N, C-alpha and C positions, 0 to 999 in steps of 0.2 A: 504494499499500499504506499502510496506517495504522500509525503507531508502536505502538499498543496491540496490534495483531494481530502485528506483528514481535516484540515482547517475549513475547507469549503463545506464539508458535511457536519461540522461541529454543531451548528444550531439544530439540525435534525436529530443527531445522537443525543445531545443534552435534553431535547424535548422528549424523546422516547425514554430516556433514563429516569426522568422526573415525573412522567405522567401518571404512573401508578401511585407513587407516594403523595403526590398532589391531590389526586382524586380521594385517596384514603383520608387525607387530612381535611379537605373541604367537606367530606361527607359527615364529619362530626359537627353537630350543631353549634357547639361552642366556638370552635375554630372558624366555621363558616361565617357565623355572626361577627367574630372579631375581624375577619378580613373585610367583611362588608362595611363595618364601621370605619375602617381605614380607607376604604374606597378601592380596595385591591380586588382583582378578578371579577369586577362588576361590569355588567353591560350597560350601555348608555341609558337605557330605559329605567334602570335601577337608581342611577344617580340623578337623572332628570326626567321623570315620568312625563309621558304625553298627556295633554289636556284631557283626553277621553278617559284615561285611566284615573287621573285625579278626580274627575267628575263621578266616575263609577264608585270609587272609594267614598266619596262624600255622600252620595245617595245611599250606599250600603250602610254607612254609619247613621245616617238620618233615619233610615228604616228600623235599625236596631234600637235606636233611642226613642222612637215613637211609641206612643201608648197602645197603638194597634197591634193585635196579635196576628198570627199567620192567617187566621180565618178572615179577619177583616181586611188584610192585604190581598188576599185571594179574591174577595168579593169586589174590592176596589178596582183590581185589575180587570175583572169581567165587566164592571160598570163603565169602563173607558172603551169605547168602540175603536178609538184610535190605536190604543195599545193592543187590543185584541187583533185588529187588522194587521198591525206591524208584526206582531208575534206569528200570525198566520203566514205572512209573507216570508218570514225567516225560517219557517219549517222546512226541513229537507224533503225531497220528494218521497213519497211512501215507497218502500222497497217491495219489489214484486216477490211475494211469498208463495210457497206451495201451500196446499191445504193442510199438510203435515207440520208445516212450520208457522206456528201461531205465536203472536205476542200475548202470552197468558195474562199479563198484567192489564194489558189494553182490553182483552176480551172480558175479563172479570170486571173491570172498571166500567165498561159500557153496560154490562149486564146489571151491575149495581145502580147505575144512573137510571136505568129504565124503571127500577123499582122505587126511586126516590121522587118525592113531590116538590122538594125545594133544595136550594143550594146548601143551606145549613145542614140538612139531613145528609146530603151527599158528602159533604166534607167530614162529617162524623163517621161515616161507614167506610170511606175510602182509605186505603193504606197509602203510605208515601210512594211506593213504587207505582201504584195504580194512578195516583195523581200525576206523577211524572209522565207516565205512558199516555194519559189523556191529554195533557198539555202538549205532548209531542205529536199528537194525531189531529188532523183537521176534523175528523168526525167527533173525536172527543172533546175538542175545543168548542165545537158547535153545540154539542149537547150540554156542556157546562154553561155556556152563554144562554142557552135557551132556558135552563133551570133558573138562571139568575133573572132573566127577563120575565119569566112566569111569576116570580115572587114580586117583582116590582109592579107588574100589571095588577096583581091582586091587592097590593097595598093601595093602589089608587081608588 
């Protein structure tokens, strides 16, 4: 091996030698947080977060600090046609499934919604995975919104 080649390859060799110890070190929470405080090994978004991330953190903190619980937040979401429509547009296209490949949480959630007369009742009987499946499905989202609308119409 020639000395010029060794010098030219030094950055690669050093990187390979320190990759595993550095990964092991930064995997430790204490060490990772210490390096973060020092501003080392951080990506630009960690040092100077974009406005959208700052806004999301502020909204999340405001939601956590609000007096409303998850049930009221769920109802408030369904009361906003703009949010429901925005959510609907962000849903991924429904995957083509065979009859043997069912989303059990979605099927059970839809069945439970058929038996419910209002949103409060639905939120009480649905499990978290079923709620997620319903919110991730256009059909489920429409049924939840319909339950919310039926309650509002009865209140008038």
